[in-house]
N, C-alpha and C positions, 0 to 999 in steps of 0.2 A: 505495497499500500504507498503511495506518496502522500506527504504531509504536506498541505498548503495552509499555512497557520497565521493567524492570525497576529498582526505583532503583538507580544506578549504574551502569548498564551501558546501553552504548552499541546501535545496529543492527548494528554490525559489529565483527569485530576486524578487525586485520593485513591479514589473508590473506584479507578478503571472507567469512568465515565470519561463523556466527549462535553469539557465546558463551550458553553456560547462563546459566539462569534468564530469569523476564518470559515475553512472548508478543511476536507478530506475528501481525498481522492482514492478509488475502486474500482480498478479495470476500465481506466478510462474516465468514470464519470465523477464528475462532484458533488459533495453533497454538503450543505450547510452544516455547522454544527449546532446541534439544537436535541439536549440533555433530557428533553422531556418525549422525542422520536426517537435520537439516534442511543439505543437502549444497550443495556452493558453487551448482550447477547448478541444485536444487531449490528451492534460495533465490530465486537471478536469477527464476526464471518467478512466484512467490511473489510478489517486488518487480515484476513487468511485469505482475503478473493475467494471467498465461497460462499458468500451470499447469492442464494441464487443460480447457482453455479450451473446447474445443467439446463434452466431455462437460458441463460446468457449464450451458454455455448451455441443450443440450438440454432436460437433466434441471428446469430453469427454468421450461421450457414445455410439457413432459408428465406432471410428476409432480405428481398431486393429494392435497386433502387428508385422504382417506382408503385411498390407496392400501397397499399390502404391497409393502414393496421388496424385490428378491433381487439381491444385487451379488455378482458373481463379481471378485473382486481388490480386495484392501481398500487397496492400498497405504499412504499416507499416514493415512488417515482422512478424507481431503478430500471425496470424492463421497459417502460414504455419512451425512457431517455434512448437508451442502446438500439430501441428497435427506430427513435427518429432519428438518429446519428444514419441508421441503416440507410433509411428510402429518405434522403432527401430529396427528391423529387416527387414525396409524394405525403401520407398524411399519416397520422396514427390519433386514435380517439382509444380515449381509457375511460371507464366507469370503475367508481369505486363510491362504496356505501357508507365507510367511516368516514363522518363530514372532521374531522381532526386529523387527519391524514391529507385532504384538499388544498391548504394552504399550503403545506408543506414542500408536495408535490409538483404543485406550479413554482416554489421556489428554488426546486430542483429541476428544475428544466431552463428556468431562467437563469441561471448558475453554470448552466451547460450550452447557453446560446441558442435555447431549442424553439422555434417558431412554428414547426409543422407538429404540432401534437397540441389539442383538448381534453379537457379534463372536467367528466362529468358526474356530477354528488347526485348516481343514481345506482335502481340495482336494477334488471332485467329480469321480466317473467314472460309468462304465460300470457299476459294482463295486465292492463293499468290498475294501477292502484298507491295504497301506500302501508308502510310497513313500518317498525318500530326498532329502532337501531340500539341498543345498549352500549355507552359508552363505557369501560370503565378504564381503573387510574394506570392499568398496563394496556395499553393501546391493542394490544397482538391479542389478549382475551376477550376484544368489545368486540361484539355479534347483532346475531339476530334474533339469539337467544338468551332470555334472560333467567336462565339455569336455577341460583336458589337465590340470586340479588346478589351476591358478593361482589365488593368491587366496583360496583357501579356507581356513575358521577353523574350523567344525565341521560336521560333516553329523550331521541331525537327521530322528525318524521323521517321517514326517506319515500323520496316518490322512485314508485316501481313503471317501467318503462316496455312498452309491448316489446320481448323480445326480438321479434318477426320483424315489426315496422322499422323496428333501427337498424337490423340489418341489411334490411331492402334500403336504405335511407342511407347509409354509411356506403353499402355494397363495397362489405371487407374483402381484398384477395388476400389477406393471413389473419387467422383466429390467435390468439393468445390466451389462455384460460387458468387461472388459479383464481377458485371461487372457495374456498376450504368447503367443499364436502357440496355445495349448490350445484356443484357442474351436472347434476344428475336429474335436476329441473332445468334448467336456463339453455345445458347444450342440444337436448331435441327439440326446444320451444323457437332455436336460432331457424332463421331462411339462411343455409350456408351454398347456397347455388353457386355464388359468386367466388367463394373460398377456393383459392387453391392449395394452401398449405396452413393446418394447426398444429398448433401448440397447444399440449393441457396437459397441466398435472392433476392427477389421480389423486383422492384420498380416497383407499380401500377401504379403513380403517373407518371412515366414517357411511359410504355407500356401500360398502358389502360388494361382493359378486354380481348380487344382480345391477347394482348401481354401475360399477365397470361394462358390463355388457348390455346396458341400454347407451352410455355413450360409443361403446365403439359401433353399436349397432346404429344410432342416429348417422355416425359418419359413415357407414358405408352404403345407408340410404342414400346418404346425400351425393354418393361417388368419392366419398375419402378414403385411402386405403393403409392401413396402421404402415407406416413405413417406418423398419426396424433401425435405419441406420443413422437417423439421427435420435434416437429415440435412446431415455437412460433411465431404468428403472420404472417410478411411479412417472416420470416428465415422457408422458408418448405425442410421439409425429404422425399425423396425419398427411397424405398427400393423394392429391389428383393425377390420375394417368403414370404413373413413374413404372 
């Protein structure tokens, strides 16, 4: 990891966290130092260049200069930034449900000079609607599941957009999906007719074998075939006509 620190700031604090101010760099992407977002776990992965490694390696090989990318699950803006750097003559459309991440994703895009990516604070689903998103002190634990209420700091309404309509509007040639188990509901609801290649992180511990089967079936029904050359364990690629 390259360090690009602000004057007077070291790379980490006494607790191993990143102090606010300045940037750090991982895999060529600059991240604003924000201890509320860059938790110890994320910081360690960025330092070791292992954060979203499998997705990053797949994207480097499948995204072309003129692609239109649809990303489901924006995270901290890492994958959308990598994709936007690859498709300089195309565009990236990212969807993220967690409202606390939206400003940070935009800061990451700005820090990296990205002008061909937009961030949508929305979920995709079979039909339009609203959902309650539970923001927790540890943002990595934030989700649509209230569970036992532990650690919740706020409850936010999130727009649900019609998945099929959004895919028709955007006409993505590349689909990137990492939505923590919701892939089994969202992917079958998408119109995948324009998609050339898809990179999906599966969560079999949550969706089970039937969920995995439904994702593969939705891809095959759309003419997208499992592409082992760019797949790596739970990160699976599908490609049209290989």
